[in-house]
C-alpha positions, 0 to 999 in steps of 0.5 A, spaced: 624 531 521 616 532 522 615 536 529 610 532 533 607 539 537 604 545 534 599 550 535 592 550 532 592 557 529 585 561 527 586 559 520 586 551 522 580 553 526 576 556 520 579 550 516 576 545 521 569 549 521 569 549 514 570 541 513 564 540 518 560 545 514 561 541 508 560 535 511 553 537 513 552 540 506 554 533 503 549 530 508 543 534 506 545 533 498 546 526 499 539 525 502 536 530 497 539 526 491 537 519 493 530 522 494 530 525 487 534 522 483 533 527 477 537 532 482 543 527 481 544 529 473 543 536 475 548 536 480 553 532 476 553 537 470 553 543 475 559 541 478 563 539 472 561 546 469 563 550 475 570 545 476 572 547 468 571 554 469 573 556 476 578 551 479 584 555 477 582 561 480 579 557 486 586 554 487 590 561 486 586 564 492 585 558 496 590 558 502 590 550 501 594 551 495 600 552 499 599 546 502 598 542 496 602 545 491 608 547 495 608 542 501 613 543 507 614 536 508 618 537 514 612 541 517 607 539 522 602 543 518 603 538 512 601 532 517 595 536 520 592 537 513 593 530 510 590 527 517 584 532 516 583 530 509 583 523 511 578 524 516 573 528 512 574 523 506 572 517 511 566 522 514 564 523 507 564 515 506 560 514 512 555 519 510 554 515 504 554 508 507 549 511 512 544 513 507 545 508 501 542 502 504 535 506 506 536 509 499 537 502 495 530 500 499 526 506 497 529 507 490 532 500 487 527 495 490 521 500 489 523 503 483 518 508 483 520 515 485 522 517 478 515 514 476 512 519 481 515 525 478 514 523 471 507 522 472 507 529 476 510 532 470 505 529 465 499 530 469 498 537 466 498 534 459 494 527 459 488 526 464 490 519 465 497 521 468 493 526 472 489 520 475 494 515 477 498 521 479 492 523 484 492 516 486 499 516 488 499 523 491 492 523 495 490 516 496 497 514 497 500 520 501 505 520 496 507 513 494 503 506 492 502 502 495 499 507 500 503 510 505 500 509 512 503 512 518 501 508 524 505 512 529 504 519 529 497 521 530 493 527 533 492 526 540 484 525 540 485 519 535 491 515 538 486 511 543 483 508 537 489 504 536 490 502 543 483 500 544 484 495 538 490 492 541 487 491 548 481 488 545 484 483 540 486 478 544 479 477 546 477 476 539 479 469 537 477 462 540 482 456 539 476 451 540 470 455 537 463 452 539 457 450 536 452 453 541 449 459 539 448 461 547 455 460 548 457 464 542 453 470 543 455 470 551 462 471 548 460 476 543 457 480 548 463 480 553 467 482 547 463 488 545 462 490 552 469 491 553 470 495 546 464 499 548 467 501 555 474 503 552 471 507 547 466 511 552 472 512 557 478 514 552 475 517 546 473 524 545 468 524 540 467 531 539 475 532 538 475 526 533 469 530 529 473 536 529 479 533 526 474 529 521 471 536 519 477 540 518 480 534 514 474 534 510 475 542 509 482 541 506 486 542 512 491 536 512 495 539 517 491 537 523 492 530 520 497 528 514 495 524 509 499 518 511 496 518 518 489 519 516 490 512 512 492 509 518 486 512 522 482 509 516 485 502 517 484 502 525 477 505 525 475 500 519 478 494 523 475 496 530 468 496 526 469 489 523 472 486 530 465 489 533 461 487 528 463 479 529 465 479 536 468 473 536 473 469 531 471 464 528 465 467 525 459 464 528 452 462 526 448 467 531 453 473 528 451 471 521 444 471 522 444 479 525 441 484 520 443 490 523 448 492 528 448 498 533 455 500 533 458 505 538 458 512 537 465 513 537 465 508 531 460 511 527 462 518 528 468 518 524 466 513 519 462 517 514 468 522 514 473 517 512 469 514 507 467 520 503 474 522 503 475 516 499 469 516 495 466 510 498 459 508 501 459 502 505 458 501 512 464 495 511 471 496 510 474 495 504 481 492 501 484 499 501 482 500 508 483 493 511 489 490 507 493 496 504 493 501 510 494 495 515 502 496 513 507 501 515 512 504 511 517 498 513 512 493 511 510 491 518 502 489 518 499 492 524 492 490 526 492 482 527 486 478 528 489 471 531 493 474 537 495 468 541 493 462 536 497 457 534 503 458 529 499 455 523 493 460 524 498 466 525 502 465 519 497 463 515 493 470 516 500 474 515 502 470 509 495 471 506 494 478 507 501 480 505 500 477 499 495 482 497 500 488 499 506 485 495 501 484 489 500 492 489 508 493 490 509 489 484 503 492 480 505 500 481 510 499 475 505 496 471 500 501 472 505 506 470 506 502 463 499 502 462 499 510 462 505 510 458 503 505 453 496 509 452 500 516 452 505 513 447 500 510 442 496 517 443 502 520 440 503 515 435 510 513 438 508 505 437 516 503 438 515 506 445 508 503 446 511 496 444 516 497 449 511 499 455 507 493 453 513 488 453 515 491 460 508 489 462 508 482 459 514 481 464 511 484 470 504 481 470 507 474 469 512 476 475 506 479 479 502 473 478 507 468 481 505 471 488 499 468 488 502 461 485 507 461 490 503 463 496 496 460 496 498 453 497 497 449 503 504 449 506 503 457 506 496 458 507 493 452 511 486 450 508 484 447 515 484 454 518 483 459 513 476 459 512 475 460 520 480 464 522 483 468 516 477 469 511 471 471 516 473 477 519 473 481 513 466 479 511 460 483 513 453 481 511 449 486 516 446 493 514 441 499 516 435 502 514 436 508 509 430 512 506 425 507 509 429 501 505 433 495 508 440 496 505 445 490 506 453 491 505 458 486 504 465 485 506 472 484 502 472 481 496 478 479 491 474 482 486 476 489 489 483 488 488 485 494 484 490 490 479 485 486 476 480 491 475 485 495 472 488 490 468 481 488 465 480 495 463 486 496 460 485 489 456 478 492 454 474 487 458 467 489 461 468 490 469 465 484 473 462 489 479 456 493 478 456 501 479 453 500 485 458 495 488 463 500 485 461 506 489 460 502 495 467 498 496 472 501 491 475 508 492 473 514 487 481 515 484 481 507 483 474 507 480 477 513 475 483 510 473 480 504 471 474 508 467 480 512 464 484 505 462 477 502 459 476 509 455 483 509 452 483 502 451 487 502 444 487 494 443 482 495 437 485 500 434 492 497 432 494 496 425 501 495 421 507 491 423 508 495 429 500 494 431 502 486 430 507 486 435 503 490 440 497 485 439 502 479 441 504 482 447 496 483 449 495 476 447 501 474 452 498 478 457 491 475 456 494 468 456 497 469 463 491 472 466 487 466 463 492 461 466 491 465 473 484 465 473 483 457 471 488 456 477 485 460 482 479 457 481 482 450 482 486 453 488 480 457 492 475 452 492 478 447 496 479 453 501 472 455 501 469 447 502 473 446 508 468 444 514 466 449 519 461 447 523 460 453 527 458 457 521 453 458 515 457 457 508 459 464 506 464 468 503 467 475 505 465 478 499 458 475 498 456 474 505 452 468 507 450 463 501 447 458 505 439 457 505 434 453 509 434 448 502 441 448 501 443 441 500 451 441 502 457 446 501 458 445 494 451 447 492 452 453 496 458 455 493 456 454 486 454 461 485 461 463 486 464 457 482 459 459 476 462 466 477 469 464 476 467 460 470 464 466 467 470 471 468 475 466 465 471 465 459 470 473 458 478 473 459 480 474 451 
């Protein structure tokens, strides 16, 4: 008969403490294994060896042996041991249950942790792997798409975020005017508000102190993920101040030089130099990729308070470019591995990476096919409320010469530049535009892929099989470029009487002699046709 009352001995207390310690260790081990899957294999093999060699001796010396091998069925101690074991098992399962959902998101959906680690191992042996690894660890703060921490910043930088969020509800207009005076008055009010808040809340000397420390290599003052978020915030503040109202209006488009507040001018050169770009405007990395936190939430929105069709079109359009880079990283990895395998004369593995790329490229392009549609991104609002903010079209005097900068363009997206380079195609952007708008490590990756292109070196049976995969990828890209031309032109041709014809990446296309929108957009359409023909 089991007695219901018993005293807890010192041995029992030690057992409880031991269980709690084991639980803490298990929690830590689970976290580390999920972050570094390779540790799982090491841990498993270690536990197997330890178990085989020492289980018997452990049981002989352990006090638990008395409870398990010689159970006293009628004792309270037996009941205590059974209950304690069950509680410990349930707690251990709880640890796994708590950890696994997050791990699934990090490891299974992204699937990149092993790839990051593999690149770090390969970087000492292969330059192309070192470049992609640096893109991840430096520009990406340890991941790609890049991490951006919008929550924890140095105190001197925090007001930038608050200022953007305070001002942005005053930026969009539900009923844009065609009156230049009305529009200029609206722009002046917005700029005055932002200038006032920047002057009151930003300690420029402290901001510059942080920027200088980071430029000198001291990332402790502002970790890379926070720095990425700051880069985004300052960039979108500059774009908001540049336009002063959304939709973009003619009086703003006709500006040549904008005098930015000191608080927006001081950090900008430091931020641009750290990524190796030169423009006064933002870029796809700063304005789009860094605008998502690690939960995939977009932080700095444009059309606060506008209709659902405007806000949803904005959200879907920019998320499309972020999702593209999520799907693109495994392709970058396959590009690098295919190059390394070909260099090592391992054509079987090279073919496997090409086959993986073929499937992934097709899947990635579906992001555009599924989202750049009238039902997802409305043609009636995209031109006025979504595209314009990312434009630029102003400049400054540099060495006695007026230099104008453009805004964001689809040509700045890393995936298409990298894929063109891997296929051995000439790039579209000039050297000057690459240095103005494309971060250094992205330029280096594309340059390395183009230099190491092995497409013209294929021979033999395996070479034929590899070329078939290249051909499939080229065909997918040709179909996409034809479809993209057919889809994007109707968006650009939408009426916008408040503005001159422009694209974000090409600035104003309309001149006093331009007859209509189609004529203004002909230069862009011709460029799309040329790029389609070059895709071989």
